C-alpha positions as CSV (number, residue, x, y, z in Angstrom):
1,M,-74.2,-32.1,-11.1
2,K,-75.0,-32.0,-15.0
3,I,-78.5,-30.8,-15.7
4,K,-79.8,-32.7,-18.7
5,N,-83.2,-31.3,-19.1
6,L,-85.5,-28.9,-17.0
7,H,-89.5,-29.1,-17.7
8,I,-91.1,-25.9,-16.4
9,Y,-94.4,-24.3,-17.1
10,S,-95.6,-21.3,-18.8
11,K,-98.6,-19.0,-18.7
12,N,-98.1,-17.6,-22.3
13,L,-96.4,-20.3,-24.2
14,S,-96.4,-18.3,-27.7
15,A,-94.9,-15.5,-25.9
16,Q,-92.1,-17.5,-24.4
17,T,-91.6,-19.4,-27.5
18,A,-90.7,-16.1,-29.4
19,F,-88.7,-14.9,-26.4
20,Y,-86.6,-17.9,-26.2
21,K,-86.1,-18.3,-30.0
22,E,-86.2,-14.7,-31.5
23,V,-84.6,-12.8,-28.4
24,L,-82.1,-15.5,-27.1
25,G,-81.4,-17.3,-30.2
26,F,-82.2,-20.7,-28.8
27,S,-83.0,-23.7,-31.2
28,I,-86.4,-25.3,-31.3
29,V,-86.1,-29.4,-31.5
30,E,-89.8,-30.2,-30.9
31,K,-93.1,-28.3,-30.9
32,S,-96.6,-29.2,-30.2
33,T,-99.8,-27.2,-29.5
34,N,-99.0,-27.1,-25.6
35,K,-95.4,-27.8,-25.4
36,I,-92.0,-26.8,-26.8
37,I,-88.5,-28.1,-26.5
38,F,-85.4,-25.8,-26.8
39,K,-81.8,-27.1,-27.0
40,I,-79.6,-24.8,-24.9
41,G,-75.9,-25.9,-25.0
42,N,-75.7,-29.3,-23.2
43,S,-79.3,-29.2,-21.8
44,T,-82.7,-29.0,-23.0
45,L,-85.6,-26.7,-21.6
46,I,-89.0,-27.9,-21.9
47,L,-91.9,-25.5,-21.5
48,Q,-95.5,-26.9,-21.3
49,E,-98.7,-24.4,-20.9
50,N,-100.4,-24.2,-17.8
51,K,-102.5,-21.2,-16.7
52,N,-102.1,-22.1,-13.2
53,F,-98.1,-21.6,-13.6
54,K,-95.9,-19.9,-10.9
55,P,-92.7,-18.0,-11.6
56,Y,-89.3,-19.4,-11.6
57,H,-85.8,-18.5,-11.0
58,I,-83.5,-20.3,-13.8
59,A,-79.8,-19.7,-14.5
60,F,-77.8,-20.7,-17.8
61,H,-74.0,-21.2,-18.0
62,I,-72.4,-19.0,-20.3
63,S,-68.8,-19.1,-21.6
64,A,-66.1,-18.4,-19.3
65,Q,-65.3,-14.6,-18.6
66,K,-67.5,-13.3,-21.3
67,E,-70.0,-11.8,-19.1
68,K,-69.1,-8.2,-20.3
69,Q,-69.6,-9.2,-23.9
70,A,-72.8,-11.0,-22.6
71,L,-74.2,-7.9,-20.9
72,K,-73.6,-5.8,-24.2
73,W,-75.3,-8.5,-26.4
74,L,-78.2,-8.5,-23.6
75,K,-78.6,-4.9,-23.3
76,K,-79.8,-5.1,-26.8
77,R,-82.5,-7.5,-26.2
78,V,-83.6,-7.3,-22.6
79,E,-83.9,-4.9,-19.5
80,I,-80.9,-5.9,-17.3
81,L,-82.3,-6.5,-13.5
82,K,-79.6,-4.6,-11.4
83,N,-78.6,-4.8,-7.9
84,K,-78.5,-1.5,-6.7
85,E,-76.2,-0.1,-9.9
86,E,-74.5,-3.3,-10.6
87,E,-75.3,-4.9,-13.8
88,I,-72.7,-7.6,-13.5
89,I,-72.9,-9.2,-10.0
90,D,-69.3,-10.5,-8.9
91,F,-70.0,-13.9,-6.5
92,S,-66.3,-13.9,-5.9
93,N,-66.7,-16.8,-3.3
94,W,-68.4,-18.8,-6.2
95,E,-65.7,-17.6,-8.7
96,A,-68.8,-16.6,-10.8
97,K,-70.3,-13.5,-12.3
98,S,-73.8,-13.1,-13.0
99,I,-76.5,-11.1,-15.2
100,Y,-80.3,-11.1,-14.5
101,F,-83.1,-10.3,-16.7
102,Y,-86.9,-11.4,-17.0
103,D,-88.2,-13.6,-19.7
104,E,-91.9,-12.9,-21.0
105,D,-93.4,-15.0,-18.1
106,K,-91.6,-12.9,-15.5
107,N,-89.3,-15.6,-14.7
108,I,-86.1,-14.4,-13.2
109,I,-83.4,-15.4,-15.8
110,E,-79.6,-15.4,-14.8
111,F,-76.6,-15.6,-17.2
112,I,-73.9,-17.0,-15.1
113,S,-70.1,-17.1,-16.1
114,R,-67.8,-19.5,-13.9
115,K,-64.2,-18.7,-14.2
116,Y,-63.1,-22.2,-15.1
117,L,-66.0,-23.6,-16.9
118,F,-66.9,-23.6,-20.6
119,P,-63.4,-21.8,-21.6
120,T,-63.9,-20.2,-25.0
121,S,-62.1,-17.6,-27.5
122,S,-62.5,-13.8,-26.7
123,L,-64.8,-13.5,-29.7
124,K,-67.9,-11.6,-29.5
125,F,-70.9,-13.1,-27.4
126,T,-73.7,-15.2,-29.3
127,S,-76.3,-17.5,-28.3
128,V,-73.8,-20.2,-28.7
129,D,-72.0,-19.2,-25.7
130,V,-75.0,-20.2,-23.6
131,C,-73.7,-23.5,-22.6
132,G,-76.5,-25.4,-20.6
133,I,-78.8,-24.9,-17.5
134,A,-77.0,-24.1,-14.4
135,E,-79.4,-23.5,-11.6
136,I,-83.2,-23.9,-10.8
137,G,-84.9,-22.4,-7.9
138,L,-86.6,-24.8,-5.5
139,A,-89.0,-22.8,-3.0
140,V,-90.2,-25.1,-0.2
141,N,-91.8,-25.2,3.3
142,N,-88.8,-26.9,4.9
143,V,-85.3,-26.7,3.5
144,K,-83.7,-28.8,6.0
145,S,-85.7,-31.8,5.4
146,T,-85.4,-31.1,1.7
147,F,-81.7,-31.2,1.9
148,K,-81.6,-34.4,3.8
149,Y,-83.9,-36.2,1.5
150,I,-81.9,-34.8,-1.8
151,K,-78.6,-35.8,-0.2
152,N,-79.6,-39.1,1.2
153,T,-81.3,-40.1,-2.4
154,S,-78.4,-38.7,-4.7
155,N,-75.6,-37.9,-2.6
156,L,-75.6,-34.3,-3.8
157,E,-73.9,-32.1,-1.1
158,Q,-74.4,-28.8,0.3
159,Y,-72.4,-26.0,-2.1
160,F,-73.2,-22.8,0.1
161,G,-75.8,-21.4,2.5
162,D,-77.7,-23.1,5.5
163,E,-80.4,-25.3,6.5
164,E,-82.8,-22.9,7.3
165,K,-83.8,-20.5,4.4
166,F,-81.0,-20.6,2.0
167,C,-79.5,-24.0,0.9
168,V,-77.7,-24.3,-2.3
169,I,-77.3,-27.9,-3.3
170,G,-74.7,-29.5,-5.9
171,N,-71.5,-28.2,-7.5
172,D,-70.4,-25.7,-10.1
173,E,-71.7,-27.5,-12.8
174,G,-75.5,-27.6,-11.4
175,L,-77.3,-26.2,-8.7
176,L,-80.4,-26.4,-6.7
177,I,-81.2,-23.0,-5.2
178,T,-83.1,-24.3,-2.2
179,V,-85.2,-21.7,-0.3
180,D,-87.8,-21.3,2.4
181,K,-90.7,-19.7,0.3
182,N,-92.0,-18.0,3.4
183,K,-88.3,-16.5,4.4
184,K,-86.4,-15.9,1.4
185,T,-86.8,-13.9,-1.8
186,W,-85.1,-14.1,-4.9
187,F,-82.1,-12.1,-5.7
188,P,-81.7,-9.4,-7.0
189,T,-85.3,-8.3,-7.4
190,K,-86.8,-9.4,-4.2
191,D,-89.3,-10.9,-6.0
192,R,-91.4,-13.5,-3.7
193,S,-90.1,-17.2,-4.0
194,R,-93.0,-19.4,-5.1
195,N,-93.4,-22.9,-4.8
196,A,-93.2,-23.5,-8.5
197,A,-93.7,-27.0,-9.9
198,F,-90.8,-28.4,-12.3
199,G,-89.0,-31.6,-13.5
200,L,-85.4,-31.9,-13.5
201,R,-83.0,-34.7,-15.1
202,F,-79.5,-34.6,-14.1
203,I,-76.3,-36.9,-14.0
204,H,-74.0,-36.9,-10.7
205,E,-71.6,-39.5,-9.8
206,N,-72.2,-41.2,-13.3
207,Q,-75.7,-41.9,-12.2
208,T,-78.8,-40.3,-13.9
209,F,-81.4,-39.1,-11.6
210,Q,-84.9,-37.8,-12.0
211,L,-86.4,-35.0,-9.7
212,D,-90.2,-34.0,-9.7
213,Y,-91.7,-31.6,-7.6
214,N,-95.4,-30.7,-7.9
215,G,-95.2,-27.8,-5.8
216,S,-95.7,-29.3,-2.4
217,K,-93.8,-32.8,-2.4
218,I,-90.7,-33.8,-4.2
219,H,-89.9,-37.1,-5.6
220,L,-86.1,-38.0,-6.7
221,E,-85.5,-41.4,-7.9
222,K,-82.3,-42.9,-9.7
223,L,-82.9,-44.1,-13.2
224,L,-81.7,-47.4,-14.7
């Protein structure tokens, strides 16, 4: 699943704009009074102002095996969210390593380096090493029925977890981190998972899909 764009909401668009532009160094491709669009590697991130927003968990791909350089780069800009004392979290069964931090809306942001995706040089880390959107958290009331609907509509498979409270859907290129909002918190902070609305466009098996979640209901369709 290749994520092409992610549309989320923000309670403080001006602060978020400054964060993603000045702190993380992402390029603005479009801007209006209540919406801003960033180009991030192979993806676009759309932020739209909404005072009723709920926080998200979002992950971005970074260049392969550059997590140590990324950590050094990030520590000059943000406070790292640790798992106990660990700043770089090793997900050995995913062949990935991750670093976590908050943005200005207190969304949990993750930089994830996968061993075999986006190979690059050993030069120092820059914002160019952020290669695209890797994951979005999907907090729902019923994980099993959500997975069944997504699989039947798009042919996406379960990547990890179960069908009760934690079901990761997709593949290395892109994942829906689907959780039961009443049973599962977000790693590594233990922040409550909230049913935050978003829109997601992705490509799977050479087909383009649009997923829209309003916080209670998912609509997923294949685009022509």
